[in-house]
N, C-alpha and C positions, 0 to 999 in steps of 0.2 A: 387510566387503569394500569396498575403495575404488572409487568410481564417478567417471566423467567427467561433470562438472556444468557446464552453461552457465547463467549468470545474466545475463539481459538487463536492462539498466538497472542494472548492478552498481556504477556510480559514483554512483548516487543515494543518497538518504537511507536508505531501507529496504533496497534491493538490496545496498548495500555491507555492511550488517550481516549480511544473509543469506549473502553470499559468504564473509565471515569465519567464520561458523558452520560452513559446509560444509568449509572448509579445516581448521578446528580439529578436525573429525570425522575427518579423514584423507582426504577426497576431493580429487581434482584439479579445479581450478576455472578456467574461462575466463569472462571478462567481456566482453560486447559493450555498448558505450554510445557514443552520438555526442557526448556531453558538452554537449548543448544545455542541459540543466539539471543533469546530474551534474557532479561535480568530480573532477579527477584526484587531488586530495589525499585523496579518500575511498577510493581503490583499495587493497585490502588487499595486504600483502606476501605473495607466494607465488602470487597469481593471475596467469594469462596474460591480458593485455588486448588487445582489438582495437577500435580506434575506427571505428565504422561505424553506419549507420542500420539498424534491424532490417528495413527493406524492401529493402535492397540485395542484389544477387546475390552479393556477397562473403560474406554470411551462409551461403548454400548451399555455397559453396566451403569455408568453415571447417567446416561440418557434415560435409561429405563427407570432409575430411581427418581429423577427430577421431572422429566417430561417437559423439555424446553419449548417455549412459544416462539423463540427467535434465535437463530444462529448467525453470528457475525463472524465470517470465516476469514481470518487474517493469517493463520498459520501457513507458512509456505517457505520454500527455498527461493530466494528472490535475487540472488546474485547471477547476473548474466554470464560473467566469466566462469563462475563455478559450474553453471549448466553446460557450457561449452566443454569444460574439462571433464565433467562426469555427468553425461545426460541421463544415465540410468538412475543415479541417485536423485536427480531432479524430478524424474518421472515417479519414483517411489513416493516422494513426499507430496508432490503437487497433484498427482493423479490417484495413486493408491490411497493416500491419506484422505483426499477429498471424497472418494467413493465410500470410505468408512463413515464419514460425516453424513453424506447424503442418504445412505441406507438408514441410519438412525433417524434422520429428519423425516424421511418418507414414512417410517413406521409410526411416528408421533404427530405427523401433520404440521411440522414446524415450518415457519417461513425462513428463508435463507437470504442473507446479504453476502454476496460473494465478491471478494476482491480480485479483480482481474488486473490487466495492465494495459493502459492505452498507449504507453510508450513503445511497447514491443509487439503487440498483436497486429498492428497495422504495417509493420516493417517500415520501409522508406516510402512514405505516402506521396502521391502526386499532388494532393490538396492539403494545404496547411492554412489555418487550423483544421484538423482532420475531424470530420463528423463520424458518428457511430456506424453509418452505412458504408464507409470506405472499405475497399478490399482488405481482407485479412491475409497478410503475407509475412508472417514472423520469420526473423532471420537468426534466431537462437533457440536452443532447446527450451529455455525458460519461456519464451514467447509461445512456442508450440504447446507446452503444457497448460499455460494460462488460457489459451484459446480452446484447447480440448476440454478444459474444465467448464467453460461456458457451454460447450456442446453437450457435455454430460448433463448439465443443469437443464438444458433445453429438452433433452430426452426425458428427464424425470418430470418435467412440467407437462409434457405432452402425454406421457403414458401413465404417470402416477398422480398428476394434479398438484405437484409440488409448487408452492409459491416462492418465487425468487426474484431478486434484482441483482444484476451484475454492475459493479462500479469499476470503470476503467480509469485507474489513476494515471496521472502524468508523474513527474518526478516530485515526490513528497519530501519536504524537509522541515526541520523544526527541533525543539528541545527533545532530548532523549535519543536522537539518532546516533547510532553507533558508528564511529569512523573506521572500526575494524571489521566487525561481523557483517555490517549491512552495506559497506562500500558507498556510503553517502558522501558525495563530493562536498556538499555544504558542511557537513560535520568535519570532514578531513581538512578542508580549507580553514574552517573556523578555529580549530585547535592550533593549527600551524601559525595562523596570524597572531593569535594571542601569545604564542610561545616565541614569536619573532623568527620563525623558521621559514625557509623558502617553500613556495608552492610548486608542485610538479603537475604539468598539464600534458596529457597524452595526445599526440597528434598536433595539429596546428592551433588548436584552441578555438577554432571557428565553428565547431560543431555546436548545435543549439539544443536546448531542452526547455520544457515548460515547467517552471518551478512553482509548486503550489504549497502553501503553508499548511501544516498539520491541523491547525485549528479549523481551517476551511474544509479539510477532508473530514474531520469529525462531524461538522454540520451536515455534510453530504450523507454520512452514514445514518444520522438521526432522521434525515428526510427519507432516505431509502427504506428505513424500517416501516414507514407508514404510507409509502406511495401505493396508490391503487395498482392492482395487477394490470399491465397493459393489455389492451384488447387485441392487438395484432398477434400474429402467430410466427413472425420471423424472429430469428435469433437476436437481431439488433433491437427489436422492440423492447426487450427487457434489459438492455444495457444502457448505461449513462456514463458519459465522459466526466471526469473530475479534474479540472485544471484551470488555467487562467486564460488560455488562448494566446498568450504572449511568449515569444521565444527569447531566450537569453543565451548568448554564447558563453563558453567556459572562460574565455578571456574577459568578457564583461562581468561574469560572476566573480572572478578573482578581484577585479577592480572594485565591485560593489562590496565585497567582503572586507577589503582593506579600508574602504570608506566607512563602513559600519563599525569596524574595529578601531578606526582612527590610528592605523599603523600601516606603514609601507614595508613590504618584504620582497625579496627577490622571487622571480618566476623562472623556472627552468622547464624545458620541453623534452619529452621522451617519445618513443615510437608509439604509433597508433595501436590500439588493442583490437583483436579480432572479435567479431560478433556484435559490436556496438553500432548503434544507428548514427547517421550523420546529423539528421534534423528531426525534431518532433515538437508538435504543439497540438492541443486538442480543442475542438469546437465544443463548448459546453452549453450551447443554446437550449438543448433539450432539457437538461436539468434545471437551467435557469427559468425555463417556462413553468417548471413545477415549484418555483419559489426559492431555489437556492442560488447563491452567487458567491464567488470568491471575494473576500473583503479585505485581505491583508496584502499590503504592498510588499514587494521584494525587500526593499530597504528596512521596513518595519519588522518583517519576518526574520531577516538576518540579524537584526539587533536583538530580538528576543532569543534567537538561537545562541548568539554569542554570550548573552547574559547567563544563560543556562550552563553553557560550557565553562564559563569563568567560575561560576559557583561550584561546579563539580571539581574543577582544578584546585580551588581553594580548600574544599573539603578534604581533598586527598593530601 
């Protein structure tokens, strides 16, 4: 059955892929994005686009006109370093904006798929891969607002009966990732390798991340849209990790990127940056039990990403 789906942040890297997938499934899709970091060129054909901030009153007017069945909430300030530099701006977007979306969803009885962050809400975890039930010890304002967003959703579920699922992403990469606005290391490395320029690694390069391909993240979103509401009442009952469970160091990522691009470039090192985690990987057994699994290897995902970057460079 076709649904009316709102994708906030749908002109962004991940949101645009998710919007495409809902359209391909036969849903009607509206996209809200202020284009501060998203790009008009990412907007999928067939979606109805409204340029606006998620905190604007215009969002409520759109909601009242359409009455969405499902909200896929991707709009956010996602840069850890930006959140450290300006935590109030981070909170305005990630909390005030979210509350505007949730109030509209509450009035219309919409289901919400909320994009949280598995990489930062757990802080430096004792157990890796990290399960959903691990302690939440965020070490950046961005991590704090993402966790607070889940807690607001939990409140709306308990008091107002809102249906929601929270997806805790690891480090997502793939085509359309912006090396400037979204600080994606894969996009940064990919463009530099293709241009034959040196790679800069902050710290010693042995910090690790769980890199998951955007196509696998899209599949997780489609699954989350239809998951039964969990029976449990704990915050973590409605949260699902999305990752691979495998750790890759930045040094290893640089080597894999050069192998995928079939080109060697120099690597330089710079001072470690504050607020960033040392290690992160996510246990995805819970979502895999619901039928989802990561299917794209790092080498294949990097190759697809490089192909996209190369096409963009040629088009310019």
